[in-house]
PDB file with SEQRES, HELIX, SHEET and CRYST1 records, atoms N, CA, C and O in Angstrom:
SEQRES   1 A   75  UNK UNK UNK UNK UNK UNK UNK UNK UNK UNK UNK UNK UNK          
SEQRES   2 A   75  UNK UNK UNK UNK UNK UNK UNK UNK UNK UNK UNK UNK UNK          
SEQRES   3 A   75  UNK UNK UNK UNK UNK UNK UNK UNK UNK UNK UNK UNK UNK          
SEQRES   4 A   75  UNK UNK UNK UNK UNK UNK UNK UNK UNK UNK UNK UNK UNK          
SEQRES   5 A   75  UNK UNK UNK UNK UNK UNK UNK UNK UNK UNK UNK UNK UNK          
SEQRES   6 A   75  UNK UNK UNK UNK UNK UNK UNK UNK UNK UNK                      
HELIX    1 AA1 UNK A   17  UNK A   19  5                                   3    
HELIX    2 AA2 UNK A   45  UNK A   57  1                                  13    
HELIX    3 AA3 UNK A   70  UNK A   73  1                                   4    
SHEET    1 AA1 4 UNK A  27  UNK A  31  0                                        
SHEET    2 AA1 4 UNK A  35  UNK A  42 -1                                        
SHEET    3 AA1 4 UNK A   5  UNK A  12 -1                                        
SHEET    4 AA1 4 UNK A  61  UNK A  67 -1                                        
CRYST1    1.000    1.000    1.000  90.00  90.00  90.00 P 1           1          
ATOM      1  N   UNK A   1     -11.440 -37.433 -16.872  1.00  0.00           N  
ATOM      2  CA  UNK A   1     -11.494 -36.071 -17.335  1.00  0.00           C  
ATOM      3  C   UNK A   1     -11.679 -35.136 -16.143  1.00  0.00           C  
ATOM      4  O   UNK A   1     -12.488 -35.406 -15.255  1.00  0.00           O  
ATOM      5  N   UNK A   2     -10.941 -34.058 -16.128  1.00  0.00           N  
ATOM      6  CA  UNK A   2     -11.001 -33.117 -15.006  1.00  0.00           C  
ATOM      7  C   UNK A   2     -12.206 -32.203 -15.111  1.00  0.00           C  
ATOM      8  O   UNK A   2     -12.655 -31.838 -16.197  1.00  0.00           O  
ATOM      9  N   UNK A   3     -12.713 -31.849 -13.939  1.00  0.00           N  
ATOM     10  CA  UNK A   3     -13.801 -30.886 -13.848  1.00  0.00           C  
ATOM     11  C   UNK A   3     -13.224 -29.478 -13.911  1.00  0.00           C  
ATOM     12  O   UNK A   3     -12.094 -29.261 -13.473  1.00  0.00           O  
ATOM     13  N   UNK A   4     -13.971 -28.519 -14.443  1.00  0.00           N  
ATOM     14  CA  UNK A   4     -13.519 -27.126 -14.385  1.00  0.00           C  
ATOM     15  C   UNK A   4     -13.359 -26.693 -12.930  1.00  0.00           C  
ATOM     16  O   UNK A   4     -14.025 -27.215 -12.036  1.00  0.00           O  
ATOM     17  N   UNK A   5     -12.489 -25.757 -12.718  1.00  0.00           N  
ATOM     18  CA  UNK A   5     -12.235 -25.224 -11.378  1.00  0.00           C  
ATOM     19  C   UNK A   5     -12.749 -23.792 -11.325  1.00  0.00           C  
ATOM     20  O   UNK A   5     -12.543 -23.013 -12.256  1.00  0.00           O  
ATOM     21  N   UNK A   6     -13.420 -23.452 -10.227  1.00  0.00           N  
ATOM     22  CA  UNK A   6     -13.895 -22.073 -10.042  1.00  0.00           C  
ATOM     23  C   UNK A   6     -12.808 -21.250  -9.378  1.00  0.00           C  
ATOM     24  O   UNK A   6     -12.168 -21.681  -8.418  1.00  0.00           O  
ATOM     25  N   UNK A   7     -12.616 -20.052  -9.916  1.00  0.00           N  
ATOM     26  CA  UNK A   7     -11.601 -19.133  -9.416  1.00  0.00           C  
ATOM     27  C   UNK A   7     -12.218 -17.785  -9.098  1.00  0.00           C  
ATOM     28  O   UNK A   7     -13.246 -17.404  -9.658  1.00  0.00           O  
ATOM     29  N   UNK A   8     -11.571 -17.071  -8.190  1.00  0.00           N  
ATOM     30  CA  UNK A   8     -11.870 -15.667  -7.945  1.00  0.00           C  
ATOM     31  C   UNK A   8     -10.540 -14.918  -8.002  1.00  0.00           C  
ATOM     32  O   UNK A   8      -9.633 -15.167  -7.207  1.00  0.00           O  
ATOM     33  N   UNK A   9     -10.447 -14.003  -8.952  1.00  0.00           N  
ATOM     34  CA  UNK A   9      -9.275 -13.147  -9.057  1.00  0.00           C  
ATOM     35  C   UNK A   9      -9.677 -11.760  -8.594  1.00  0.00           C  
ATOM     36  O   UNK A   9     -10.786 -11.301  -8.867  1.00  0.00           O  
ATOM     37  N   UNK A  10      -8.782 -11.102  -7.901  1.00  0.00           N  
ATOM     38  CA  UNK A  10      -9.011  -9.721  -7.475  1.00  0.00           C  
ATOM     39  C   UNK A  10      -7.931  -8.870  -8.114  1.00  0.00           C  
ATOM     40  O   UNK A  10      -6.741  -9.176  -8.035  1.00  0.00           O  
ATOM     41  N   UNK A  11      -8.375  -7.784  -8.754  1.00  0.00           N  
ATOM     42  CA  UNK A  11      -7.441  -6.874  -9.419  1.00  0.00           C  
ATOM     43  C   UNK A  11      -7.682  -5.458  -8.929  1.00  0.00           C  
ATOM     44  O   UNK A  11      -8.782  -5.117  -8.495  1.00  0.00           O  
ATOM     45  N   UNK A  12      -6.639  -4.637  -9.002  1.00  0.00           N  
ATOM     46  CA  UNK A  12      -6.758  -3.229  -8.633  1.00  0.00           C  
ATOM     47  C   UNK A  12      -7.376  -2.481  -9.794  1.00  0.00           C  
ATOM     48  O   UNK A  12      -6.965  -2.651 -10.942  1.00  0.00           O  
ATOM     49  N   UNK A  13      -8.353  -1.662  -9.501  1.00  0.00           N  
ATOM     50  CA  UNK A  13      -9.032  -0.882 -10.525  1.00  0.00           C  
ATOM     51  C   UNK A  13     -10.470  -1.329 -10.672  1.00  0.00           C  
ATOM     52  O   UNK A  13     -10.814  -2.475 -10.382  1.00  0.00           O  
ATOM     53  N   UNK A  14     -11.300  -0.417 -11.124  1.00  0.00           N  
ATOM     54  CA  UNK A  14     -12.726  -0.701 -11.262  1.00  0.00           C  
ATOM     55  C   UNK A  14     -13.058  -1.016 -12.720  1.00  0.00           C  
ATOM     56  O   UNK A  14     -12.833  -0.202 -13.615  1.00  0.00           O  
ATOM     57  N   UNK A  15     -13.590  -2.201 -12.934  1.00  0.00           N  
ATOM     58  CA  UNK A  15     -14.066  -2.616 -14.245  1.00  0.00           C  
ATOM     59  C   UNK A  15     -15.554  -2.910 -14.142  1.00  0.00           C  
ATOM     60  O   UNK A  15     -16.024  -3.381 -13.106  1.00  0.00           O  
ATOM     61  N   UNK A  16     -16.293  -2.639 -15.200  1.00  0.00           N  
ATOM     62  CA  UNK A  16     -17.719  -2.922 -15.232  1.00  0.00           C  
ATOM     63  C   UNK A  16     -18.001  -4.286 -15.819  1.00  0.00           C  
ATOM     64  O   UNK A  16     -17.103  -4.945 -16.344  1.00  0.00           O  
ATOM     65  N   UNK A  17     -19.267  -4.714 -15.730  1.00  0.00           N  
ATOM     66  CA  UNK A  17     -19.653  -6.034 -16.234  1.00  0.00           C  
ATOM     67  C   UNK A  17     -19.448  -6.208 -17.736  1.00  0.00           C  
ATOM     68  O   UNK A  17     -19.398  -7.340 -18.218  1.00  0.00           O  
ATOM     69  N   UNK A  18     -19.330  -5.116 -18.481  1.00  0.00           N  
ATOM     70  CA  UNK A  18     -19.114  -5.218 -19.925  1.00  0.00           C  
ATOM     71  C   UNK A  18     -17.772  -5.887 -20.256  1.00  0.00           C  
ATOM     72  O   UNK A  18     -17.557  -6.305 -21.393  1.00  0.00           O  
ATOM     73  N   UNK A  19     -16.887  -5.988 -19.292  1.00  0.00           N  
ATOM     74  CA  UNK A  19     -15.585  -6.651 -19.490  1.00  0.00           C  
ATOM     75  C   UNK A  19     -15.695  -8.174 -19.439  1.00  0.00           C  
ATOM     76  O   UNK A  19     -14.709  -8.862 -19.704  1.00  0.00           O  
ATOM     77  N   UNK A  20     -16.844  -8.707 -19.111  1.00  0.00           N  
ATOM     78  CA  UNK A  20     -16.998 -10.154 -18.955  1.00  0.00           C  
ATOM     79  C   UNK A  20     -16.546 -10.932 -20.186  1.00  0.00           C  
ATOM     80  O   UNK A  20     -15.847 -11.937 -20.054  1.00  0.00           O  
ATOM     81  N   UNK A  21     -16.930 -10.487 -21.372  1.00  0.00           N  
ATOM     82  CA  UNK A  21     -16.537 -11.232 -22.577  1.00  0.00           C  
ATOM     83  C   UNK A  21     -15.024 -11.200 -22.795  1.00  0.00           C  
ATOM     84  O   UNK A  21     -14.459 -12.178 -23.282  1.00  0.00           O  
ATOM     85  N   UNK A  22     -14.367 -10.113 -22.449  1.00  0.00           N  
ATOM     86  CA  UNK A  22     -12.903 -10.018 -22.558  1.00  0.00           C  
ATOM     87  C   UNK A  22     -12.235 -11.033 -21.636  1.00  0.00           C  
ATOM     88  O   UNK A  22     -11.178 -11.576 -21.961  1.00  0.00           O  
ATOM     89  N   UNK A  23     -12.861 -11.289 -20.479  1.00  0.00           N  
ATOM     90  CA  UNK A  23     -12.313 -12.208 -19.496  1.00  0.00           C  
ATOM     91  C   UNK A  23     -13.001 -13.571 -19.544  1.00  0.00           C  
ATOM     92  O   UNK A  23     -13.384 -14.118 -18.509  1.00  0.00           O  
ATOM     93  N   UNK A  24     -13.152 -14.110 -20.742  1.00  0.00           N  
ATOM     94  CA  UNK A  24     -13.623 -15.490 -20.950  1.00  0.00           C  
ATOM     95  C   UNK A  24     -14.984 -15.769 -20.318  1.00  0.00           C  
ATOM     96  O   UNK A  24     -15.259 -16.909 -19.945  1.00  0.00           O  
ATOM     97  N   UNK A  25     -15.845 -14.755 -20.189  1.00  0.00           N  
ATOM     98  CA  UNK A  25     -17.187 -14.950 -19.651  1.00  0.00           C  
ATOM     99  C   UNK A  25     -17.271 -14.979 -18.136  1.00  0.00           C  
ATOM    100  O   UNK A  25     -18.333 -15.270 -17.587  1.00  0.00           O  
ATOM    101  N   UNK A  26     -16.171 -14.683 -17.444  1.00  0.00           N  
ATOM    102  CA  UNK A  26     -16.221 -14.637 -15.990  1.00  0.00           C  
ATOM    103  C   UNK A  26     -17.092 -13.471 -15.542  1.00  0.00           C  
ATOM    104  O   UNK A  26     -17.251 -12.486 -16.263  1.00  0.00           O  
ATOM    105  N   UNK A  27     -17.656 -13.595 -14.333  1.00  0.00           N  
ATOM    106  CA  UNK A  27     -18.426 -12.504 -13.749  1.00  0.00           C  
ATOM    107  C   UNK A  27     -17.450 -11.426 -13.306  1.00  0.00           C  
ATOM    108  O   UNK A  27     -16.467 -11.717 -12.624  1.00  0.00           O  
ATOM    109  N   UNK A  28     -17.716 -10.187 -13.691  1.00  0.00           N  
ATOM    110  CA  UNK A  28     -16.870  -9.045 -13.354  1.00  0.00           C  
ATOM    111  C   UNK A  28     -17.666  -8.148 -12.420  1.00  0.00           C  
ATOM    112  O   UNK A  28     -18.747  -7.676 -12.772  1.00  0.00           O  
ATOM    113  N   UNK A  29     -17.126  -7.915 -11.223  1.00  0.00           N  
ATOM    114  CA  UNK A  29     -17.842  -7.131 -10.229  1.00  0.00           C  
ATOM    115  C   UNK A  29     -16.904  -6.143  -9.549  1.00  0.00           C  
ATOM    116  O   UNK A  29     -15.892  -6.528  -8.964  1.00  0.00           O  
ATOM    117  N   UNK A  30     -17.259  -4.858  -9.635  1.00  0.00           N  
ATOM    118  CA  UNK A  30     -16.515  -3.830  -8.908  1.00  0.00           C  
ATOM    119  C   UNK A  30     -16.856  -3.966  -7.425  1.00  0.00           C  
ATOM    120  O   UNK A  30     -18.017  -4.154  -7.063  1.00  0.00           O  
ATOM    121  N   UNK A  31     -15.842  -3.869  -6.576  1.00  0.00           N  
ATOM    122  CA  UNK A  31     -16.052  -3.989  -5.128  1.00  0.00           C  
ATOM    123  C   UNK A  31     -15.576  -2.715  -4.445  1.00  0.00           C  
ATOM    124  O   UNK A  31     -14.732  -2.000  -4.986  1.00  0.00           O  
ATOM    125  N   UNK A  32     -16.112  -2.424  -3.255  1.00  0.00           N  
ATOM    126  CA  UNK A  32     -15.685  -1.217  -2.544  1.00  0.00           C  
ATOM    127  C   UNK A  32     -14.169  -1.186  -2.361  1.00  0.00           C  
ATOM    128  O   UNK A  32     -13.530  -2.220  -2.161  1.00  0.00           O  
ATOM    129  N   UNK A  33     -13.621  -0.003  -2.433  1.00  0.00           N  
ATOM    130  CA  UNK A  33     -12.181   0.154  -2.251  1.00  0.00           C  
ATOM    131  C   UNK A  33     -11.432   0.284  -3.563  1.00  0.00           C  
ATOM    132  O   UNK A  33     -10.210   0.432  -3.564  1.00  0.00           O  
ATOM    133  N   UNK A  34     -12.145   0.232  -4.685  1.00  0.00           N  
ATOM    134  CA  UNK A  34     -11.493   0.454  -5.964  1.00  0.00           C  
ATOM    135  C   UNK A  34     -10.978  -0.782  -6.664  1.00  0.00           C  
ATOM    136  O   UNK A  34     -10.217  -0.668  -7.625  1.00  0.00           O  
ATOM    137  N   UNK A  35     -11.373  -1.970  -6.208  1.00  0.00           N  
ATOM    138  CA  UNK A  35     -10.923  -3.213  -6.826  1.00  0.00           C  
ATOM    139  C   UNK A  35     -12.060  -3.856  -7.612  1.00  0.00           C  
ATOM    140  O   UNK A  35     -13.206  -3.412  -7.552  1.00  0.00           O  
ATOM    141  N   UNK A  36     -11.719  -4.908  -8.349  1.00  0.00           N  
ATOM    142  CA  UNK A  36     -12.682  -5.688  -9.121  1.00  0.00           C  
ATOM    143  C   UNK A  36     -12.403  -7.161  -8.897  1.00  0.00           C  
ATOM    144  O   UNK A  36     -11.246  -7.573  -8.804  1.00  0.00           O  
ATOM    145  N   UNK A  37     -13.463  -7.958  -8.811  1.00  0.00           N  
ATOM    146  CA  UNK A  37     -13.284  -9.410  -8.768  1.00  0.00           C  
ATOM    147  C   UNK A  37     -13.756 -10.013 -10.086  1.00  0.00           C  
ATOM    148  O   UNK A  37     -14.724  -9.557 -10.693  1.00  0.00           O  
ATOM    149  N   UNK A  38     -13.046 -11.043 -10.502  1.00  0.00           N  
ATOM    150  CA  UNK A  38     -13.388 -11.842 -11.675  1.00  0.00           C  
ATOM    151  C   UNK A  38     -13.644 -13.247 -11.154  1.00  0.00           C  
ATOM    152  O   UNK A  38     -12.740 -13.869 -10.597  1.00  0.00           O  
ATOM    153  N   UNK A  39     -14.851 -13.756 -11.324  1.00  0.00           N  
ATOM    154  CA  UNK A  39     -15.223 -15.043 -10.745  1.00  0.00           C  
ATOM    155  C   UNK A  39     -15.854 -15.935 -11.800  1.00  0.00           C  
ATOM    156  O   UNK A  39     -16.715 -15.506 -12.568  1.00  0.00           O  
ATOM    157  N   UNK A  40     -15.403 -17.195 -11.821  1.00  0.00           N  
ATOM    158  CA  UNK A  40     -16.003 -18.147 -12.740  1.00  0.00           C  
ATOM    159  C   UNK A  40     -15.162 -19.394 -12.900  1.00  0.00           C  
ATOM    160  O   UNK A  40     -14.105 -19.536 -12.285  1.00  0.00           O  
ATOM    161  N   UNK A  41     -15.649 -20.299 -13.738  1.00  0.00           N  
ATOM    162  CA  UNK A  41     -14.982 -21.580 -13.972  1.00  0.00           C  
ATOM    163  C   UNK A  41     -14.051 -21.504 -15.167  1.00  0.00           C  
ATOM    164  O   UNK A  41     -14.345 -20.867 -16.179  1.00  0.00           O  
ATOM    165  N   UNK A  42     -12.920 -22.173 -15.015  1.00  0.00           N  
ATOM    166  CA  UNK A  42     -11.956 -22.318 -16.103  1.00  0.00           C  
ATOM    167  C   UNK A  42     -11.662 -23.802 -16.276  1.00  0.00           C  
ATOM    168  O   UNK A  42     -11.580 -24.538 -15.293  1.00  0.00           O  
ATOM    169  N   UNK A  43     -11.505 -24.244 -17.518  1.00  0.00           N  
ATOM    170  CA  UNK A  43     -11.371 -25.685 -17.768  1.00  0.00           C  
ATOM    171  C   UNK A  43     -10.034 -26.288 -17.338  1.00  0.00           C  
ATOM    172  O   UNK A  43      -9.964 -27.479 -17.032  1.00  0.00           O  
ATOM    173  N   UNK A  44      -8.970 -25.473 -17.312  1.00  0.00           N  
ATOM    174  CA  UNK A  44      -7.654 -26.032 -17.005  1.00  0.00           C  
ATOM    175  C   UNK A  44      -6.656 -24.919 -16.684  1.00  0.00           C  
ATOM    176  O   UNK A  44      -6.988 -23.735 -16.738  1.00  0.00           O  
ATOM    177  N   UNK A  45      -5.432 -25.323 -16.351  1.00  0.00           N  
ATOM    178  CA  UNK A  45      -4.379 -24.366 -16.006  1.00  0.00           C  
ATOM    179  C   UNK A  45      -4.010 -23.469 -17.183  1.00  0.00           C  
ATOM    180  O   UNK A  45      -3.670 -22.302 -16.987  1.00  0.00           O  
ATOM    181  N   UNK A  46      -4.073 -23.998 -18.395  1.00  0.00           N  
ATOM    182  CA  UNK A  46      -3.759 -23.180 -19.566  1.00  0.00           C  
ATOM    183  C   UNK A  46      -4.734 -22.011 -19.677  1.00  0.00           C  
ATOM    184  O   UNK A  46      -4.332 -20.901 -20.023  1.00  0.00           O  
ATOM    185  N   UNK A  47      -6.008 -22.253 -19.387  1.00  0.00           N  
ATOM    186  CA  UNK A  47      -7.001 -21.176 -19.424  1.00  0.00           C  
ATOM    187  C   UNK A  47      -6.729 -20.152 -18.326  1.00  0.00           C  
ATOM    188  O   UNK A  47      -6.901 -18.952 -18.541  1.00  0.00           O  
ATOM    189  N   UNK A  48      -6.307 -20.618 -17.153  1.00  0.00           N  
ATOM    190  CA  UNK A  48      -5.952 -19.700 -16.069  1.00  0.00           C  
ATOM    191  C   UNK A  48      -4.780 -18.823 -16.483  1.00  0.00           C  
ATOM    192  O   UNK A  48      -4.805 -17.616 -16.241  1.00  0.00           O  
ATOM    193  N   UNK A  49      -3.764 -19.395 -17.094  1.00  0.00           N  
ATOM    194  CA  UNK A  49      -2.610 -18.614 -17.542  1.00  0.00           C  
ATOM    195  C   UNK A  49      -3.008 -17.622 -18.631  1.00  0.00           C  
ATOM    196  O   UNK A  49      -2.485 -16.508 -18.678  1.00  0.00           O  
ATOM    197  N   UNK A  50      -3.928 -18.021 -19.504  1.00  0.00           N  
ATOM    198  CA  UNK A  50      -4.428 -17.099 -20.517  1.00  0.00           C  
ATOM    199  C   UNK A  50      -5.161 -15.923 -19.891  1.00  0.00           C  
ATOM    200  O   UNK A  50      -5.013 -14.785 -20.336  1.00  0.00           O  
ATOM    201  N   UNK A  51      -5.948 -16.196 -18.866  1.00  0.00           N  
ATOM    202  CA  UNK A  51      -6.662 -15.137 -18.156  1.00  0.00           C  
ATOM    203  C   UNK A  51      -5.680 -14.191 -17.468  1.00  0.00           C  
ATOM    204  O   UNK A  51      -5.848 -12.972 -17.518  1.00  0.00           O  
ATOM    205  N   UNK A  52      -4.669 -14.745 -16.836  1.00  0.00           N  
ATOM    206  CA  UNK A  52      -3.648 -13.910 -16.191  1.00  0.00           C  
ATOM    207  C   UNK A  52      -2.914 -13.040 -17.207  1.00  0.00           C  
ATOM    208  O   UNK A  52      -2.556 -11.901 -16.906  1.00  0.00           O  
ATOM    209  N   UNK A  53      -2.692 -13.567 -18.401  1.00  0.00           N  
ATOM    210  CA  UNK A  53      -2.058 -12.771 -19.458  1.00  0.00           C  
ATOM    211  C   UNK A  53      -2.949 -11.596 -19.862  1.00  0.00           C  
ATOM    212  O   UNK A  53      -2.446 -10.508 -20.143  1.00  0.00           O  
ATOM    213  N   UNK A  54      -4.261 -11.807 -19.893  1.00  0.00           N  
ATOM    214  CA  UNK A  54      -5.185 -10.724 -20.227  1.00  0.00           C  
ATOM    215  C   UNK A  54      -5.144  -9.627 -19.156  1.00  0.00           C  
ATOM    216  O   UNK A  54      -5.173  -8.437 -19.469  1.00  0.00           O  
ATOM    217  N   UNK A  55      -5.077 -10.048 -17.893  1.00  0.00           N  
ATOM    218  CA  UNK A  55      -4.953  -9.074 -16.796  1.00  0.00           C  
ATOM    219  C   UNK A  55      -3.695  -8.242 -17.009  1.00  0.00           C  
ATOM    220  O   UNK A  55      -3.730  -7.018 -16.887  1.00  0.00           O  
ATOM    221  N   UNK A  56      -2.604  -8.891 -17.321  1.00  0.00           N  
ATOM    222  CA  UNK A  56      -1.337  -8.198 -17.577  1.00  0.00           C  
ATOM    223  C   UNK A  56      -1.432  -7.284 -18.800  1.00  0.00           C  
ATOM    224  O   UNK A  56      -0.956  -6.150 -18.773  1.00  0.00           O  
ATOM    225  N   UNK A  57      -2.046  -7.784 -19.863  1.00  0.00           N  
ATOM    226  CA  UNK A  57      -2.095  -7.048 -21.121  1.00  0.00           C  
ATOM    227  C   UNK A  57      -2.798  -5.700 -21.014  1.00  0.00           C  
ATOM    228  O   UNK A  57      -2.452  -4.762 -21.732  1.00  0.00           O  
ATOM    229  N   UNK A  58      -3.778  -5.596 -20.129  1.00  0.00           N  
ATOM    230  CA  UNK A  58      -4.453  -4.305 -19.991  1.00  0.00           C  
ATOM    231  C   UNK A  58      -3.917  -3.506 -18.798  1.00  0.00           C  
ATOM    232  O   UNK A  58      -4.490  -2.482 -18.425  1.00  0.00           O  
ATOM    233  N   UNK A  59      -2.827  -3.975 -18.208  1.00  0.00           N  
ATOM    234  CA  UNK A  59      -2.122  -3.199 -17.194  1.00  0.00           C  
ATOM    235  C   UNK A  59      -2.736  -3.209 -15.813  1.00  0.00           C  
ATOM    236  O   UNK A  59      -2.474  -2.306 -15.018  1.00  0.00           O  
ATOM    237  N   UNK A  60      -3.561  -4.224 -15.501  1.00  0.00           N  
ATOM    238  CA  UNK A  60      -4.137  -4.302 -14.165  1.00  0.00           C  
ATOM    239  C   UNK A  60      -3.137  -4.912 -13.189  1.00  0.00           C  
ATOM    240  O   UNK A  60      -2.307  -5.739 -13.566  1.00  0.00           O  
ATOM    241  N   UNK A  61      -3.229  -4.496 -11.944  1.00  0.00           N  
ATOM    242  CA  UNK A  61      -2.420  -5.090 -10.887  1.00  0.00           C  
ATOM    243  C   UNK A  61      -3.192  -6.251 -10.282  1.00  0.00           C  
ATOM    244  O   UNK A  61      -4.303  -6.069  -9.786  1.00  0.00           O  
ATOM    245  N   UNK A  62      -2.608  -7.445 -10.321  1.00  0.00           N  
ATOM    246  CA  UNK A  62      -3.222  -8.633  -9.746  1.00  0.00           C  
ATOM    247  C   UNK A  62      -3.009  -8.616  -8.242  1.00  0.00           C  
ATOM    248  O   UNK A  62      -1.874  -8.515  -7.777  1.00  0.00           O  
ATOM    249  N   UNK A  63      -4.088  -8.713  -7.482  1.00  0.00           N  
ATOM    250  CA  UNK A  63      -4.000  -8.718  -6.025  1.00  0.00           C  
ATOM    251  C   UNK A  63      -4.016 -10.140  -5.490  1.00  0.00           C  
ATOM    252  O   UNK A  63      -3.208 -10.496  -4.632  1.00  0.00           O  
ATOM    253  N   UNK A  64      -4.952 -10.967  -6.006  1.00  0.00           N  
ATOM    254  CA  UNK A  64      -5.027 -12.338  -5.506  1.00  0.00           C  
ATOM    255  C   UNK A  64      -5.709 -13.248  -6.522  1.00  0.00           C  
ATOM    256  O   UNK A  64      -6.467 -12.803  -7.385  1.00  0.00           O  
ATOM    257  N   UNK A  65      -5.410 -14.541  -6.386  1.00  0.00           N  
ATOM    258  CA  UNK A  65      -6.071 -15.604  -7.139  1.00  0.00           C  
ATOM    259  C   UNK A  65      -6.412 -16.683  -6.134  1.00  0.00           C  
ATOM    260  O   UNK A  65      -5.545 -17.132  -5.384  1.00  0.00           O  
ATOM    261  N   UNK A  66      -7.673 -17.107  -6.111  1.00  0.00           N  
ATOM    262  CA  UNK A  66      -8.043 -18.183  -5.198  1.00  0.00           C  
ATOM    263  C   UNK A  66      -8.994 -19.150  -5.876  1.00  0.00           C  
ATOM    264  O   UNK A  66      -9.781 -18.761  -6.738  1.00  0.00           O  
ATOM    265  N   UNK A  67      -8.916 -20.408  -5.482  1.00  0.00           N  
ATOM    266  CA  UNK A  67      -9.882 -21.392  -5.940  1.00  0.00           C  
ATOM    267  C   UNK A  67     -11.043 -21.372  -4.964  1.00  0.00           C  
ATOM    268  O   UNK A  67     -10.867 -21.096  -3.777  1.00  0.00           O  
ATOM    269  N   UNK A  68     -12.227 -21.666  -5.471  1.00  0.00           N  
ATOM    270  CA  UNK A  68     -13.420 -21.627  -4.648  1.00  0.00           C  
ATOM    271  C   UNK A  68     -13.956 -23.022  -4.420  1.00  0.00           C  
ATOM    272  O   UNK A  68     -14.062 -23.820  -5.351  1.00  0.00           O  
ATOM    273  N   UNK A  69     -14.296 -23.312  -3.163  1.00  0.00           N  
ATOM    274  CA  UNK A  69     -14.970 -24.557  -2.819  1.00  0.00           C  
ATOM    275  C   UNK A  69     -16.429 -24.447  -3.229  1.00  0.00           C  
ATOM    276  O   UNK A  69     -16.924 -23.351  -3.491  1.00  0.00           O  
ATOM    277  N   UNK A  70     -17.107 -25.567  -3.284  1.00  0.00           N  
ATOM    278  CA  UNK A  70     -18.523 -25.565  -3.632  1.00  0.00           C  
ATOM    279  C   UNK A  70     -19.326 -24.667  -2.694  1.00  0.00           C  
ATOM    280  O   UNK A  70     -20.260 -24.005  -3.145  1.00  0.00           O  
ATOM    281  N   UNK A  71     -18.991 -24.625  -1.402  1.00  0.00           N  
ATOM    282  CA  UNK A  71     -19.724 -23.785  -0.444  1.00  0.00           C  
ATOM    283  C   UNK A  71     -19.562 -22.315  -0.806  1.00  0.00           C  
ATOM    284  O   UNK A  71     -20.513 -21.545  -0.672  1.00  0.00           O  
ATOM    285  N   UNK A  72     -18.382 -21.908  -1.262  1.00  0.00           N  
ATOM    286  CA  UNK A  72     -18.146 -20.515  -1.616  1.00  0.00           C  
ATOM    287  C   UNK A  72     -18.852 -20.145  -2.905  1.00  0.00           C  
ATOM    288  O   UNK A  72     -19.215 -18.984  -3.093  1.00  0.00           O  
ATOM    289  N   UNK A  73     -19.054 -21.093  -3.790  1.00  0.00           N  
ATOM    290  CA  UNK A  73     -19.716 -20.833  -5.064  1.00  0.00           C  
ATOM    291  C   UNK A  73     -21.157 -20.396  -4.805  1.00  0.00           C  
ATOM    292  O   UNK A  73     -21.686 -19.552  -5.528  1.00  0.00           O  
ATOM    293  N   UNK A  74     -21.792 -20.962  -3.783  1.00  0.00           N  
ATOM    294  CA  UNK A  74     -23.185 -20.651  -3.496  1.00  0.00           C  
ATOM    295  C   UNK A  74     -23.370 -19.274  -2.858  1.00  0.00           C  
ATOM    296  O   UNK A  74     -24.502 -18.797  -2.774  1.00  0.00           O  
ATOM    297  N   UNK A  75     -22.306 -18.624  -2.407  1.00  0.00           N  
ATOM    298  CA  UNK A  75     -22.425 -17.314  -1.751  1.00  0.00           C  
ATOM    299  C   UNK A  75     -22.968 -16.266  -2.656  1.00  0.00           C  
ATOM    300  O   UNK A  75     -23.125 -15.116  -2.246  1.00  0.00           O  
TER     301      UNK A  75                                                      
END                                                                             
């Protein structure tokens, strides 16, 4: 059985933490420069594609998607 994978997505636009439930419980953090990061674990690729569809559905511009190593998770 596969372990969940931690991801960090960066999108253009400022979203507050209240968006966390919309984005499958990921941590939502506004960052300087007008962007937002979405960080958290997803169980599989299907969940990642579902999350990307949500980003698209509300009209956000996707800047990046990255997987996080265990060392980055502790940051």
